[in-house]
N, C-alpha and C positions, 0 to 999 in steps of 0.2 A: 504493500500500500504506500509505503514511504517513497519508493521510487516513482510511483505515479504522482504523488503529491508534489514531489520536488522536481519533476521533469520541467524543462524549459521549452516552451513552444513559441514559434514566431508569431507575431501579431497577425490576426485574421483580417484586419482592416487597417491598411497603412494610413488611409485618410483619417481614421479615428485618432491615430497617434498624433498626426499633425494638429488635429483639434485639441488634443490633450495638452500639447505644448503651448498652444495659444491660450488654453484655459477653457474649461467647460462652459463658462458663462461669459457673456459679453459684458462690456462696461455698464450697460443698463440693467444687468442682472437677469438677462433673458437667456434661457437655454438655447444653445446653437441648434438651428433647425435645418441646415442645408443638407443633412443626410437623413432627416426624419422620414421623408417620403419613402425612401428605400427601406428603412427599418419597419415602417408601417406595413409595407408590402410583404416583407418577410413574415411578420406576425400574422397577417391575414392568411397568407398561403399556408402557414403551419396549421392554423385553426381549421381551415376547410379540408386540408389534406388528412387530418386525423379522424374524420367522421367514420369512414369505412373501417379503419383499423380498430375503432373502439366499439363496434356494434355488439360485441359479446359481453361487454362490461356492464356493471350495475348502472342503472340510469339515474340521472339527476335533471329535473325539468325546472329551469329558471325562466320565469315569465315576467316581463315588465309591460305595463299597460301601454297599448300602442297609441300613437299620436294622431290627432286630427291633422290632415295635410293642408295646413294653412300657407305653406310655402317657406316659412322660416321657423327654425328651432329657437326656443328660448332656454334660459339657464335651468329652468325646472326640468325640461327634457334632458339636458346634459347630465343633471344630477341623477335622475332615476336610471338612465341607461349606463352611466358610469358604475353605479352600484351593481346592476345586473351583469355587466361585463366583468367586473371584479370577481363576483361570486362564480361566474362561469369559468374563468381561468383557474380559480382555486380548485373547483371541483374536478376539472380536467387533470390538474396536476396531482390530485388524489386518486386518479385512475378511473374516474367515472365517465360514462358515456353521457355527454351533456347536450341538452336541447335548449337553445337560447334564441328563440325565433323573434321576428319582427314583422309587423304588417301595418296597415293604415286604417284609420277610422274614417273610411272614405265616403260613406253615405251620410246624409243628414241635411237638415235645413241650413246650417251655417254655410255649407258648400254651395247650396242652391242660392242663398241670399247673396253670397259673394259673387257668384257668376252673374246674377241679375244686375248687381251694381255695375259690373264691368261689361255687360252686354255679351257674355261668353256662354258657351255651352258648359254645363256643370261637369260633364265627363272630361272635356278638354282642360278646363280649369283644374280639376282634381289631378289629372295625369301630369300636368306640368308642375304642379306643386309637389307631387310625389317624386318626380325626377329631381327637383331642386333639393328636397329634404333628404333624399337618398344620398346625394353628393355631400351634403353637410354631415350626415352620419358617418359616411366613409372618411371624411376629413378628420373626424374625431378618433379614428382608429378603433372603432367599436366592432367587435367580432360577433356578428349575428349569423344564424343559419338562414340566409336569405333564400335558399332553395325551398324553404317551407312556405313561401308566399307565391301565389299565382298572380297573373296580371289582369284578369278579367275584372271589369268594374260595372258592367251593365246590371248584373243581378247579384253582385257580390260586394262584400266589404273587405277589400284588400285580398280577394281570392277566397272569401269565406261564403260559400253559396248557401243561402238560407232557404232556397226553394226545394227542400228535400221532402222525402215521403212522409216524414212525421207531420208535416203541415197538412196532410190529408186530414189530420186530427186537429185542425186549427180550432174548431169549436171546443174540442176537448181540452186544449191548452188553456183557453180562456176560462173554462169552468173547473180547472184543475187546482184551484186555490185552496187546497187542504193545507192550512198553514201550521198545523200541529207538528208535523215532522221537521219543518224548517226551524221552528222554535226549539224543539227538543234537541235537534242536532247541534245547536250552538254549544251545548255542554261538551261536545267532542272537539271543540276548537279552543284549547286553553290559552293559546298565544295570540289571540285576536284581542289584545287589550283595547278597551274603549269601544271598539267596533261592535262587540257582542251586545252590549247594553243598548247601543243605538239601533241595531237591527231588531232586538227583542221589542223595543218600544215602537219601532216602525210596524211590526207585526201586531202589536197589542191594540187595545181599544183606543179610539180617538178621543182621549180625555184630557190632554194637556199638550205641552210643547217644551222645547228646549230654548234657552236664551244663552247667547255667547257671552263669556266673561274673560277679560284680560287679567291674568294672574300677576300679582305684584308682591315683592318682598322689600320691606323698608322703603316703600313708595316708588320702587323702581320696577319697570316692566321686565318680567322674567322671560318674555318670548313665548310663554305658554298661553294658549287660548282654550278655555274649558267651557263645554256646553253643559248647563245644569237644567234639570227638568223640574217643572212644576205642573200640578194639575189645576192651578188657578192662575192662568196667565193674565187674566184681567186685573189681578191684585199685585202685579209685578212690582209696582212702585213701593209696596210695603214690605219688601224683602228685608230680613234682618241678618241673614247669614247664608252661606252656601256650605252644604255638608257633603263630605265624601266618605266612602267606606275605608276601613283600614287596608282592604285589598286593592284599593284604587291604584292605577298604573303610576300616578304621581308619587306614590310612596315606594315604588319599586323601579328597577331598571336604572336608566341614566337621566331621569328627570332633573331639571335644574332646581326644582322645588323640594326634592327628596330630603335633603339635609334639614331644611327648616321644618318640614312636616314631621319628620321622625323625631326631631328634638322636642316637639310639643306632644307627641303621641303618649297617651296614658291608656294602655290596653284595658278594655272593659268600661271606659269612661268617655263621656263626650269631651273632647279635647279642643280647647280654643287655641288657634295657632296665630303666628305673626303674619301669615300669608293673607292677603286680601284679594277680593275678586271685584273687578270693575265691570258692572253690567253695561255692555255696549249699547243696549237699547235705552236704558233709563239714564245712564251716565252716573249712577250712584254706586258707591264702593262699600262692600260689606266684608266682614271677616270670614275666613274659612274655618270650618269646624270638622274635626275627624270624628265620625259618629261612633258611639259605643256599640252600635248594631253590627252584626255580621252580614246582614243583607237588608236592602230596602224592598218594598213591594215592586213587582213587575220587572225584575232583573236589572233595576237601576243601580248605578254606583255613584251618582251625583244628583243631589236634589237642592232646590232652593227652599229655605225656611221662611215662610210668610205667616207670621203669627195671626193676622186677621182672619185667615182662611182655615186655620187648624189649631185646635186647642193643644195638641201635642207639641206643635212647633212653637206655640206661645210659651208653654212651660219650659221648653229647652232654652229659648232665648232668655227667659227670666232667670233660670238657674245659672246661666253664664254671664249674667249682668249686661246683656245686650239691649240696646234701645232700638226702637223702630217707629216708623211713621204709620199711623192709622189711615187706611185707605178705603174702608167700607163704612157706610152710614146706613143704618136700618130706618126705613121710613115707617110711617104710622100704619100703613097697610101690610107691613111685614116684608116688603121687598127691600133690596139693598141697592144702593147707588154708590158710585165712586167719588171719593174726595181726595185731595192732595195727589192727584194723578195727572198733572199737566193738562194736555188738551183733552184727555178722556174724562176729566172731572164732570160729574153730572150725568154720565151715562149709566144705564142699568148694567148689572153684571153680565147679562146675556149679550147686550150690545157691545160692551167693552171687550168681552171674550173675542168676538169677531174682529173688532177694529184694532185691538192691540196686536193680535197675532198677524193680521194683514200688514200693519205698519211695520212690525218687526221683520217680516219677510222682505218688504220693500227696502228696508235699511240694511238688509243682509246681516241681521243681528240675531237670527233664529226665527222662532214663530211657526215652524213647520209642524203641523199636528201629526201625531202618530196615527196609524191606520190599522183597523182590525182586519181589513182585507183590501186587496187591490182590485179595482173595477177596471174595465177597459185597459188591460195591461199593455201599454206601449203601442196599441193599435189605434192610430189616429190619422187624420188627414195630413199626410206628409207632403202634399202637393205633388212633386215630381221626383226629386232626387232621393229616393229611398228604395228599400228592397220591395219588389212587387209581391203582392199576396196572391198565391196560386189558387184563386177561387173565381169561378164564373157565376153570373146571376142569370137564372132562367125563369121566365114568367110562369112556367109550368112546374118545374122541379125545385125552384128555390136555389139557395147557394149549393154549388157542386164543385168538388175539388178537381183541379186539373189533373189528368192522368199522368202517371209516373213517366211514361215514355215521352211526354211533351214538356217535361221539366228540363232545365229551369225556364221559367218565364223571364224574358229579358225586357228591359225598358226600350220603348221605341224612341226614335229621334223626334223631337218636337220643334216646330218652327221658331217659337219665341216663348220667353218666360217673363211674367210680370210680377208674380207673387201675389196677385189679387184674383178674386173670383174663384170659380170652380177649378178643380184639378186640371192641369194642362193635359193629362192623359185622356181626358174626354174629347180633346180635339184630334187625337190620333185615331181617326175612324177605322182605318184598316187594322189597327191593333185592337181597338176597343171591341169591335163587333166580331163575334166568333160563333162557333157551333157548340151547343150544349153537349158535353161528353156523354150524358145519360140518354136524353130523348132525341138528340140530333137536331133539335129546333134552334131558332135564333136565340142568342144570348149575348151578354156583355161581360167583359172582364172587370174585376174589381179595380177601381181607380185609386183607392187609398193605398198608401205604402207604409211600410214599417219604419220606425225611427231607429236611430243608430244603436240604442240600448239593446234592441233585439239581437243585432249582429254581435255586439260585444259580449253578450251573455253566453255565447257558446264558441267563440273563436279559438279558445284554448283547446277544444276538441279537434277542430279542423287542422290545427298545426301538426297534430300527430299523424295526419294522413292527407296532405294538402292537394295531391294530384288525383284523388279518387273521383272518377267521372260518374260512378253509379250510385253512390250513397254519400252522406255527409262525412262518414269516416268508418273505417273498419273496426269492429269490436275489439279484435285482438291488438291492433296498433294503439288504440286509445287506452286499453288496459295496460299495455306495456309502459306507457309514459305517464298516465294519470295515477294519482292526483298530482297536480303541480306542486313541486317541493317548496318553492319560494315564489310568492307572488308579490310584486313590487309596484306601488303606485301611490297616488296622492290621497290626502285626507278627504278631499271633497267627494270621493267615490265610496266612502265608508258605508253608506246606506243603499242608495239606489242601484248602482252598477253591481256591487257585491251581492246585494239581495237578489237581483235578477239572475246573476250568474249562478248562484246557489240554487235558485228555483228551477232553472232549466236543467241543471245537472241532476237534481232530484227527479225531474220528469223523465229524463233520458234513462236514468237507472230503473225507474218503474216500467219503462217501455222495453227493458231488456237490451238496450243499446250499449250500456257500459256496466261495469261491475261496481264502481265506486260511486257513493252517493254525494259526498262533499268534493268539490273540485279543487280546493286549495288547502294544502296541509299547513303551511305557515304563511302568515301575512306580514309583510314588511311595509308599514305605512310611512310614507316619505313626507317630511315637512316641506314648507314653502321656502323659496329664496326671496327675501324681501330687500327692497332698496329704499333709500331715503327719499321722502317726498317733501316738497316745499310748497305750501299753499298760502295764498293771501288770506289772512284771517277774516277780512270783511266780506270777500266775494266767494271764497272757496276755490279760486282758480289755481290750478297746478302750474308751476313754473319750471322751465328748464334751468339748468345750472348757469347758462349764459345770461339769464335774466336776474341773477341773484348777486348781491354784493356781500362777500364773505369777509371783508376787511375789518369789520367791527367785532365786538364781543358776541353779537347775535346776527345771523343772516337777515338781510332785509331785501325788499324788491329794489332792483337797481334804479329804475326810473322814478318811482313814487316814494321810495323809502318806507313803504308799508311793512308792518310787522308780519312775520311769517310763522305759520304753524309747521313744525318739523316732526315728522312721524316716520315709522318704518311700515311699509305696506307691500303687498304682493306686487311684483314687477309687472308693469303694463305700460303700453304706449300712452294711454289716456292720462296716466298719472306722471308721465315724464320721468319715470325712474327705471325704465327698461335697460337691459344690458345685452348686447349682441354677443353670443358665444364666439363668433368669428373674431371680434375685436379682442376678446380676452385671449383667444388662441394665439393671435398674432403678437400680443403684448407679452404673454408669459410662457407660451409653449404648451404643448399638448399634455404631457404628464404632470406639469406643474398645476394646470387647471384641474386635472383628475384628482391629484393629491389634495388640493385645497378643498374640493367639494367633499372629499371623504374625511378630512381632518378637521374642518371648521366646526362640525357638530355631529352628534349621533344622527342616524338617518331620520328618526321620527321627529327631530326638532327642527325648527325653522333656522335658516341661515340669514343673518343680517349682513349684507354684503358691504363691507367697508375695507378695502384693500390696505388702507393706511394703518389700521390697527388690528387687522385680522391675521389669519394664519399664513398668508402667501409668503411673507418674508421668511418665516420659519421653515416653510416647505422648501423654499429656494436654498436656504442654508443647508438643510439636510441633504438635498441632492448633491450639493457641492462636496459635502463631507463623504458621501458614498463614493463619489468620483475620486476623492483624495485617498480613500482607503485602497481602492484598486491600484492607483498610482503608487502608493506606498509599498504594496506587495510586489508590484512589478519591479520597482527600483531595487528592492531587496534581492529578488531572485535573479536580476540581471547583473548583480555585482560579482566580484571575484570569489566570494566565499560560498562553499557548498552547504546547503541545509543539512543539519544533523541534530536531531532532538537530544541526543545523549550529551551534548556539550552544555546544555542549560544547567545553571546552578539552582540551588534550593529556592532562592527568592524568585527566579524566573519560572521555575516549575510551578510555584504557587500562583504566580500571575497567570500562567497558562491554564491552571485549574480553575481560576476565577472566570476566565473567558469561557471555558467549557460549561461551567455552571450557568453563566448568564445566557449562553446559547440555548441550553436545554430549557431554561425558564422561559425564554422568549418564545421558543417553539410551542411550549405548553400554552402560554397566554394567547399568542396570536392565533393558533389553531382554534382555541376556544372561542375567541371573538368571531372568527370566520364561520363557525358552525352553530353557535348557540345564540349570541345576542346581537351579532352583526355590528358591534361597536368598532367600526373601522378606524375611528379617531383614536381609540384606545390601542388598537393594534399598531398604528403608526407610532404612537408614543412609546410603545414597548420596543419597536425596531429602532427608534431614536436612542433609547437607552442602551441597546446592544451596540449601536454605532458609537456612542460615547465610550463604552468599555473598550472597543477595538481601537478607537482613536488614541487612547491613553497607553496602548501597548508599547513596550520598549522595542527598539530596533532589533535586538537579538531574538526576542519572542516572535516578532513578525517574520524573521528569516527562518528560524529553526523549529518553531512549534507547529505541530499538526493542528492543534486546537484553533490557532488564529485563522488558518486557511479554511477549516471546516466551518467555523463560525461566520466568516465572511461569505462563504458560499451559501450557507443557510440564510444569511441576511439578504443576499441578492435574490434568492429563490422566493423568500417570503414577501419581498417587495414587488416581485414581478406581476402578480395579479392586479395590483393597484397602479403601478407605473411600468407597463410591459415594454415600452419602447426604450426608456432609460435603462431598465434592467437588461434588456437584450443587448444594448450597446456595452454596458459594463461587462457582461458575461463574454461577449465576443472579443473584447479587447483585454481580457484578463488571462491569468495562468491557472484559473480554477479548474477543479475536476469536473467531469461531466461532458458527455458527447452531445452535440447538437445545441439547439437554442435553450435559453434559460427556461422557457415555457415547456420544454420537453423533459425537464428534470422532474423527478418525483418530489412530492411535498416532503420536506424534512421530517423525520420522526425523532422522538426523544430517545436518547441512548438508554438501553436497559439498565446500565449501572446507575444512571441518575434516578431512575424509578425506584431503585433499591435503597438509595441513600435516605437517611432520616429526612422527614418532610420539614426541614428547618433551613434557615439561612443566617449568615452572619451579617448583622446590621451595624454599619459604622455609626458611631456616636460622636457628634461634635458639640462643643459648648462655645458659643460666640464664635463660630466658624473655625475653631481649633479642634483637631482630631484628639480624642480622649480614650479611644478603645472601641470595643465592639460587644454586641449582645446577641445571643442566639434567639431568634423568634420563629414561630411557626409560619410557614409560607402562606397558609390560607388567610392570615391576618396581616400580612406584610404591607398591605396597602390601606389598612385601617388605621388612620392617624391616632385616634383615641386609644385603641387597644395597644398599639405599638408604644405610645407614650407611657401607658400604665406598666407595660412589661419592662421598659427601661428603668422607670422609677423604682420598681420593685426588685430590680437586679442588684447584685453587690456593687457594680459600677455606679449605678444610679444612687444607691444609698450613700456611697462614699463621696460622690462629686456633686450631687444635686439636692440631697435631702435638706440642707440648710440654706438653700439659695432660692430666691424669688424668680420663678419662671415667667417671663413675659409672653413668650410664644414658643411653640414647638413646630418645626417645619419638616414634614416628611417628604422626601424627594419622590416624585411619581415615576422616575426613570431608573434610579439606582437605589440600592439598599443602604440608605443613609437618612439619619434624622439629625437635625441641628436645633439645639436648645439655645434660645436667646434669653440670657439671665442678667440680672443686675450685678454689676461688678462689686 
């Protein structure tokens, strides 16, 4: 093994060496991109070339919600597809057969309206947008299984033909709303945090609604938006608190509020916290309470406490010393009207129920009522650009399904679209008039079309068998790939799309078309990317940055000097805070953008895009340090001295042992983040920690130790799913072990010896930045600052050096095994 490790190989890419001499980064801090296109081509060729080779391996189905082909990608697209691409590379390196498909949300009114505005045919408009967005996706180096998408658009959604035989049972689908199984099956989806309760209430009785709240700590926006339920939306102005269950997602995982909530938690008691919730609709701020209950009625995990509408909620508010505003007045006839409720004051409770919820919906602040059942499920007058319904109407026979041999029904060309009046399909007389399949008499085709939610509710099935001309998909192929192992998409689809997708999957299971009832095993809900918005306070007008004067303490409108409201909102052109991915790509480079999106926040949290204070500088520095490590190893191996581990002294062997331990710890942590919680930001932090350890290695350890090279190889391999192009260049220009591309290397495994060692590590202790010794701590608590501090203080070292001193602060390093106590001298 040593001979292989120490062998010297000529560089594979002379151009790469020339770049390394000039420096990996230009003066502006931008990763050199003149060879990136070639690297991207190699990565994509490797991805597609491995499909047949892996056909006998265990499957892994990664699915990201497909985009509406508007013609331009936005940063939200880049984030979700970077996540799916990262998971796909990782699972392939683990030896799995991976399916990571991509398609287009091609049908729907948005495309038709856009075509009408431009005087274009919807098909031509959609195809041109698809071509443009496909080029953008390719420029981002994303490796999708594009062969899983066909090109037809007349009757399909990105190749997903919905005119299949099941729709002979179209009436059966509409009456299939037996919602009990959909509700009961939520119990089998333990990792659908937050979404389960929303779906349960969507299915439940239409008795209340959710209102959106901005969560704050110490008066500062935490970036979390929480939807809280109330059965009395008309009394929303009288809310005294928002209550969450101890099992709520905010108390678990990577929530920014987790620490503050757990600090206040008193199990078995109603616990008042320092966290507050600002109701987006009313503008009023109330405290957050952790309930003593283990569950609320109706599968809820978040409720609003409105004392006027509930004696129980009034008692809870009183017991916690909370105040509230009375909003209900009982009249002499026994009816109740609203008071202290802004524009709704004076309305009866029944009137206010409707007006409050309607106003909340208009303001995008909640107000959507839950539903006991769905009526008219997604079948509506879609005008023209939608999936045709394969039904003909006969005056003698009534509605008759189109025969299987005549499927699919395709849209005809129409002369013009206005978006007004009757369906344009009524003007296509040659298409409209047909023969009844049953009595052979005159009939007319159905002119309503299905909206895009119908197509997106089953596209995950079609990807498993996209070229099948006879049926929507083969049972065996769907069973091979289904269920989807990880489904990635935006929070906004938590109820409707996911509910419809689950519904149709249940339906197909009951029809014997598939074996699995639930379509998605694990749901990875992605947060938004928000940009700063600047609005004129008096008019509400959004301004571009060119219209703003930033020279003073607060930004003002350049021309008028008007005061501005500064907020973080979802990126959009209308709010003048959008960001073109191509501009970011040109400024920072491909893998820098990928790493930023993965490092800035956990996937489920929103990213507030501010490159001056956010993670991009740190990501750039880390890439430079990776390059420096490869350069360091090359320089050592190209010197006159031959590598020989036996020449290392005791101190150097101890240093190599530390590298070995850090490598194995990093493999354990990063693998866990990739398979369990998808905290890619934590995975990158752990790799940065390993990078620090390797950067501190002495020159003799770099040259002679096997541990350094193995750790550096593992570092490059573990970084590859997140920055495949950078990792490919590092691997190609190094002397590391392994044949072929870095993406062809197996995912590193923990050394058996490491698993047999005591599950502890040596934690370095510093006092006022001075090294004072070390303490052995269990690995499972090594990142828990409170427990680590207690262990150190209770140790002999802590008793000797810290027992008589006032500790101002204890800082636990997130990347290395080190704690620093700041004490009074």
